C-alpha positions in Angstrom: -120.8 23.0 65.8 -117.8 25.1 65.1 -115.2 25.5 67.9 -116.2 29.2 68.5 -119.9 28.2 69.2 -118.7 25.4 71.6 -116.4 27.8 73.4 -119.3 30.4 73.6 -121.7 27.8 75.0 -119.2 26.6 77.6 -118.3 30.1 78.6 -121.9 31.1 79.2 -122.7 28.0 81.2 -119.6 28.4 83.4 -120.4 32.1 84.1 -124.0 31.2 85.0 -122.9 28.6 87.4 -120.2 30.9 89.0 -122.9 33.5 89.5 -125.2 30.9 91.1 -127.9 31.2 88.4 -127.8 27.5 87.5 -127.6 26.0 84.1 -128.7 28.1 81.2 -131.8 26.8 79.5 -130.7 27.9 76.0 -127.7 29.8 74.7 -128.1 32.1 71.8 -125.8 31.2 68.9 -123.2 33.7 67.9 -123.4 35.5 64.6 -121.0 34.5 61.9 -118.9 37.6 62.4 -118.7 37.2 66.1 -117.9 33.5 65.7 -115.0 34.3 63.3 -113.7 37.0 65.7 -113.8 34.6 68.6 -112.1 31.9 66.6 -109.4 34.2 65.6 -108.9 35.2 69.2 -108.7 31.5 70.1 -106.2 30.7 67.4 -104.1 33.7 68.5 -104.1 32.5 72.1 -103.2 29.0 70.9 -100.3 30.3 68.8 -99.0 32.4 71.7 -99.3 29.5 74.2 -97.5 27.2 71.7 -94.7 29.7 71.3 -94.4 30.1 75.0 -94.3 26.3 75.5 -91.6 25.9 72.8 -89.6 28.7 74.4 -89.8 27.1 77.8 -88.8 23.7 76.4 -85.8 25.2 74.5 -84.7 27.1 77.5 -84.9 24.0 79.6 -82.8 22.0 77.1 -80.3 24.9 76.9 -80.0 24.9 80.7 -79.7 21.1 80.8 -77.0 21.1 78.2 -75.1 23.8 79.9 -75.3 22.0 83.2 -74.2 18.7 81.5 -71.2 20.5 79.9 -70.3 22.0 83.3 -70.6 18.6 85.0 -68.6 16.9 82.2 -65.9 19.6 82.6 -65.8 19.1 86.4 -65.6 15.3 85.9 -62.8 15.7 83.3 -60.9 18.0 85.7 -61.4 15.4 88.5 -60.2 12.6 86.2 -57.1 14.7 85.2 -56.3 15.4 88.9 -56.8 11.8 89.8 -54.6 10.8 86.9 -51.8 13.2 87.9 -51.9 11.7 91.4 -51.6 8.2 90.0 -48.7 9.4 87.8 -46.9 10.8 90.8 -47.5 7.4 92.6 -46.2 5.6 89.6 -43.1 7.9 89.4 -42.4 7.3 93.1 -42.6 3.5 92.6 -40.3 3.6 89.6 -37.8 5.9 91.5 -37.9 3.6 94.5 -37.0 0.7 92.2 -34.2 2.7 90.6 -32.9 3.6 94.0 -32.8 0.0 95.1 -31.1 -1.0 91.8 -28.5 1.7 92.3 -27.9 0.6 95.9 -27.4 -3.0 94.7 -25.0 -1.7 92.0 -23.0 0.3 94.5 -22.8 -2.7 96.9 -21.6 -4.9 94.0 -19.0 -2.3 93.0 -17.8 -2.0 96.5 -17.4 -5.8 96.8 -15.6 -5.9 93.4 -13.3 -3.1 94.5 -12.4 -4.9 97.8 -11.7 -8.2 95.9 -9.6 -6.3 93.3 -7.5 -4.6 96.0 -6.9 -7.8 97.9 -5.9 -9.5 94.7 -3.4 -6.8 93.7 -2.0 -6.8 97.2 -1.4 -10.5 97.0 0.2 -10.2 93.6 2.5 -7.4 94.8 3.5 -9.4 97.8 4.2 -12.5 95.7 6.3 -10.4 93.2 8.3 -8.9 96.0 9.1 -12.3 97.5 10.1 -13.8 94.1 12.5 -10.9 93.2 14.6 -9.9 96.3 17.0 -7.0 95.7 20.4 -8.8 96.3 23.9 -7.7 95.4 24.4 -10.5 92.9 21.8 -9.2 90.7 23.3 -5.8 90.7 26.7 -7.1 89.8 25.2 -9.2 87.0 23.5 -6.2 85.6 26.7 -4.1 85.8 28.7 -6.9 84.0 26.0 -7.1 81.3 26.1 -3.4 80.7 29.9 -3.4 80.8 30.1 -6.0 78.0 28.4 -3.6 75.6 25.1 -5.4 75.3 22.7 -3.9 72.7 19.8 -1.9 74.1 17.3 -3.6 71.8 18.0 -7.0 73.2 17.7 -5.7 76.7 14.3 -4.2 76.1 13.2 -7.5 74.5 14.1 -9.3 77.7 12.3 -6.8 79.8 9.1 -6.8 77.6 8.8 -10.5 77.2 7.0 -12.5 74.6 3.3 -11.6 75.6 3.6 -7.9 76.4 3.6 -4.7 74.5 2.8 -5.1 70.8 2.4 -8.9 71.2 -0.3 -8.6 73.9 -3.1 -9.3 71.3 -1.7 -12.8 70.9 -2.4 -13.6 74.5 -6.0 -12.1 74.2 -6.6 -14.1 71.0 -5.4 -17.3 72.6 -7.5 -16.7 75.7 -10.6 -16.0 73.5 -10.0 -19.1 71.4 -9.6 -21.3 74.5 -12.7 -19.9 76.1 -14.7 -20.6 72.9 -13.4 -24.1 72.7 -14.2 -24.8 76.3 -17.7 -23.3 76.0 -18.4 -25.2 72.8 -17.2 -28.4 74.3 -19.3 -27.9 77.4 -22.5 -27.2 75.4 -21.8 -30.3 73.2 -21.4 -32.4 76.3 -24.4 -30.9 78.1 -26.8 -31.0 75.1 -25.3 -34.0 73.3 -25.2 -36.5 76.1 -27.8 -39.3 75.6 -31.0 -39.1 77.6 -31.2 -41.2 80.8 -34.2 -43.0 82.3 -35.0 -42.8 86.0 -32.6 -45.7 86.7 -29.7 -43.8 85.1 -29.6 -46.0 82.0 -29.2 -44.5 78.5 -32.3 -44.2 76.4 -31.9 -45.0 72.7 -32.8 -42.3 70.2 -32.2 -41.7 66.5 -28.6 -40.9 67.1 -27.6 -43.9 69.3 -26.2 -46.0 66.3 -23.8 -43.2 65.2 -20.3 -42.8 66.5 -20.3 -41.3 70.0 -18.8 -37.9 69.1 -21.0 -37.5 66.0 -24.1 -38.5 68.0 -23.3 -35.9 70.7 -22.8 -33.3 68.0 -26.1 -34.2 66.3 -28.0 -34.0 69.7 -26.4 -30.7 70.5 -27.4 -29.3 67.1 -31.0 -30.5 67.6 -31.2 -28.9 71.0 -29.7 -25.6 69.6 -32.4 -25.6 66.9 -35.1 -26.1 69.5 -33.7 -23.4 71.7 -33.6 -21.0 68.7 -37.2 -21.9 67.9 -38.3 -21.2 71.4 -36.8 -17.7 71.2 -38.3 -16.9 67.8 -41.8 -18.4 68.3 -44.4 -17.7 70.9 -43.9 -19.5 74.2 -47.1 -21.6 73.7 -49.6 -22.5 71.1 -52.6 -21.0 72.9 -51.7 -17.7 74.5 -55.1 -17.3 76.1 -57.3 -19.9 77.9 -60.5 -21.1 76.3 -63.4 -18.6 76.4 -65.5 -18.7 79.5 -68.6 -20.9 79.5 -72.0 -20.3 81.1 -72.8 -19.3 83.8 -69.6 -17.2 83.6 -69.7 -14.1 81.4 -67.5 -14.0 78.3 -67.4 -10.6 76.6 -68.4 -10.9 72.9 -65.3 -9.0 71.6 -61.6 -9.1 72.4 -59.5 -5.9 72.5 -55.8 -6.3 72.2 -53.7 -3.3 73.1 -50.0 -2.3 73.1 -48.8 -0.7 76.3 -45.9 1.5 75.3 -46.9 4.4 73.0 -50.6 3.7 73.4 -51.3 3.7 77.2 -48.0 5.0 78.6 -45.0 7.1 77.4 -41.5 6.3 78.6 -39.4 9.3 79.4 -35.8 9.6 80.6 -34.1 12.6 82.1 -30.7 12.9 83.8 -32.4 14.0 87.1 -35.1 11.4 87.3 -34.0 8.5 85.1 -36.6 6.3 83.5 -40.2 7.0 84.3 -43.6 6.2 82.6 -46.3 8.7 82.0 -50.0 7.7 81.9 -52.0 8.8 78.9 -54.9 11.2 79.7 -58.3 9.5 79.9 -57.0 5.9 80.5 -59.2 5.3 83.5 -62.3 6.5 81.6 -61.3 4.3 78.7 -60.9 1.1 80.7 -64.2 1.8 82.5 -66.1 2.3 79.2 -64.7 -0.6 77.1 -64.0 -3.1 79.8 -66.2 -6.2 80.6 -68.9 -6.9 79.6 -68.3 -5.2 76.3 -64.7 -6.2 75.6 -62.2 -8.7 76.9 -59.1 -6.4 77.3 -55.7 -8.0 76.7 -52.4 -6.2 77.0 -50.0 -7.6 74.3 -46.7 -5.8 74.4 -43.2 -6.2 73.2 -41.8 -5.2 76.6 -40.2 -7.7 79.0 -42.6 -9.1 81.7 -40.5 -8.0 84.6 -40.7 -4.4 83.4 -44.3 -4.2 82.1 -46.1 -6.3 84.7 -45.8 -3.8 87.6 -46.8 -0.9 85.2 -49.9 -2.8 84.1 -50.9 -3.4 87.7 -50.5 0.3 88.5 -52.5 1.3 85.4 -55.4 -0.9 86.2 -56.2 -1.0 89.9 -59.8 -2.0 89.2 -59.0 -5.1 87.2 -60.5 -4.3 83.8 -57.6 -5.9 82.0 -58.2 -9.6 81.9 -55.0 -11.0 80.4 -51.4 -9.8 80.0 -49.0 -11.0 77.2 -45.3 -9.9 77.0 -42.3 -10.4 74.7 -42.1 -14.1 75.2 -45.6 -14.4 73.5 -44.5 -12.6 70.3 -43.0 -14.0 67.2 -39.5 -12.8 66.3 -39.2 -12.4 62.6 -37.2 -10.1 60.3 -35.7 -8.3 63.3 -39.1 -7.4 64.8 -41.2 -8.8 67.6 -44.5 -9.5 65.8 -47.9 -10.2 67.5 -49.6 -13.2 66.1 -53.3 -13.1 66.8 -53.8 -16.6 65.4 -52.3 -17.9 68.7 -54.8 -16.0 70.9 -57.4 -18.9 70.9 -60.1 -16.4 69.9 -62.4 -15.8 66.8 -60.5 -13.2 64.8 -63.8 -11.8 63.5 -64.3 -10.5 67.0 -60.7 -9.3 67.8 -59.5 -5.7 67.5 -55.9 -4.8 68.0 -54.9 -1.2 68.8 -51.2 -0.5 67.8 -49.0 2.3 66.5 -46.2 0.2 65.0 -47.2 -1.5 61.7 -44.2 -3.8 61.9 -45.6 -5.4 65.0 -48.9 -6.3 63.3 -47.9 -7.4 59.8 -49.4 -10.9 60.4 -52.9 -9.5 61.1 -53.4 -6.2 59.3 -57.2 -6.6 58.9 -57.6 -6.7 62.7 -55.3 -3.8 63.4 -56.4 -0.2 64.2 -53.3 1.9 63.7 -53.3 5.1 65.7 -50.6 7.8 66.0 -48.0 7.1 68.7 -48.5 9.1 71.9 -45.5 11.3 72.7 -46.6 12.5 76.1 -48.9 15.4 75.3 -51.2 16.4 78.2 -53.9 17.7 75.8 -54.4 14.3 74.2 -58.1 13.0 73.9 -57.5 9.9 71.8 -58.4 7.4 74.4 -61.8 9.1 75.0 -62.6 9.1 71.3 -61.3 5.6 71.0 -63.7 4.5 73.8 -66.6 6.0 71.9 -65.5 4.3 68.7 -65.2 0.9 70.4 -68.5 1.3 72.3 -70.2 2.0 69.0 -68.9 -1.2 67.5 -69.9 -3.3 70.5 -73.4 -1.7 70.8 -74.0 -2.2 67.1 -73.4 -5.9 67.4 -71.0 -6.0 64.4 -70.6 -9.6 63.1 -67.1 -9.1 61.7 -65.1 -6.2 63.0 -62.5 -6.5 60.3 -64.8 -4.8 57.8 -65.1 -1.8 60.1 -61.3 -1.8 60.7 -60.5 -2.0 57.0 -62.7 1.0 56.3 -61.1 3.3 58.9 -57.6 2.0 58.1 -57.6 4.0 54.9 -57.3 7.2 56.9 -54.1 8.5 58.5 -55.9 9.1 61.8 -58.9 6.6 62.1 -60.1 8.2 65.3 -60.3 11.7 63.8 -62.2 10.2 60.8 -64.7 8.5 63.2 -65.1 11.8 65.1 -65.9 13.5 61.8 -68.4 10.8 60.8 -70.1 11.1 64.1 -70.4 14.9 63.7 -72.0 14.5 60.2 -74.3 11.8 61.6 -75.4 14.1 64.4 -76.0 17.0 62.0 -78.1 14.7 59.7 -80.2 13.5 62.7 -80.8 17.0 63.8 -81.8 18.0 60.3 -84.3 15.1 60.0 -85.7 15.9 63.4 -86.2 19.5 62.6 -87.9 18.6 59.3 -90.2 16.2 61.1 -91.0 18.9 63.7 -91.8 21.4 61.0 -94.1 19.0 59.3 -96.0 18.3 62.6 -96.4 22.0 63.3 -97.8 22.6 59.9 -100.2 19.7 60.3 -101.4 21.1 63.7 -101.9 24.6 62.3 -103.8 23.5 59.3 -105.9 21.1 61.4 -106.7 24.0 63.8 -107.8 26.2 61.0 -110.0 23.5 59.6 -112.1 23.4 62.8 -113.3 26.9 62.1 -114.8 26.1 58.7 -118.5 25.8 58.6 -119.9 22.3 58.2 
């Protein structure tokens, strides 16, 4: 039975029941023309209803997107305000430290001034006691001048051997003596034979040599060890072993430089040194922190300078480890970060850096981004968080392949953003094509119901 006849039969029965006439015994079938007219009316109503439903859905999506954008803007404004407050707090901390350092410098200068004044007073008093102004000296000077002594010889006697143009000799002699004393002390301190707990000498490879030569060899060996400690990382394993079950070990390790990536140092005459937080840093740490990434700060800065800054940047504890200048390798005049010492699988390690000289040992693991110069409109950390979350959620086996692809661009984050835009457009196009196909199928299927069997 065509849909029009079914609709007619149902309509007649419903009306009969609503009028209290009971169920109709038989319903006369519609003629072919009436059936076609009724079917057309039904198709028109269906099309109008579908268009209305699609309009309602699109309006709902538009309103939802507008509200989401509004909420995101409010959230961004709140994050910016919170970041500015944290920046002010950090500036206050740095300024307080500078004030304390200036106060210590002023106190030290005052003590030095007092000691210098006292020393000069003692010297002046001693000089006045050694050279009393008596009459004999005056007569001697008059006799000397009366005998026609040459003025050049008199100036030589006054100037002395170590003053005037000859003063450099005294300085050179003092410097040479200081170098000899320092070298002798180092040879004695580093070249003395080792002692056991009872104070007896322990034999080593230099014990059979003459005493002075043995001391010189030991001092040379200690100097080489000291130089090696300065140039190489402070330990073979910079990080402890990965956490084992039941503790959670993030599958990936994110190594980040602090200066130029997370903060920007700025110096002015009025405020001195202060560090500015990069916009979006709190959002970034929240998005990529555990359980996705094991965040490690690996910086060329000294620990005493960088550690309080890292603590201020990360009050929630997303940063799991901190490595400073003593963990770098000094080579060719640069402090280089050696990821081989991290005690981690390098196929799961990503290093974010702006200085290529600091990453020359591990270029395949390095994502080079432009150095941040303090701009307030910067969104790099937000885009970088999306990039890293995409890698982690995709379960990439070897991150070096992804890093190598994006390293061919001057700005990898901008390239990733462009690829995401193209992917989104392609997904929307495919979704629209699928939707159009489904609509065509439903329309042709509805028309097929009106055909006579």
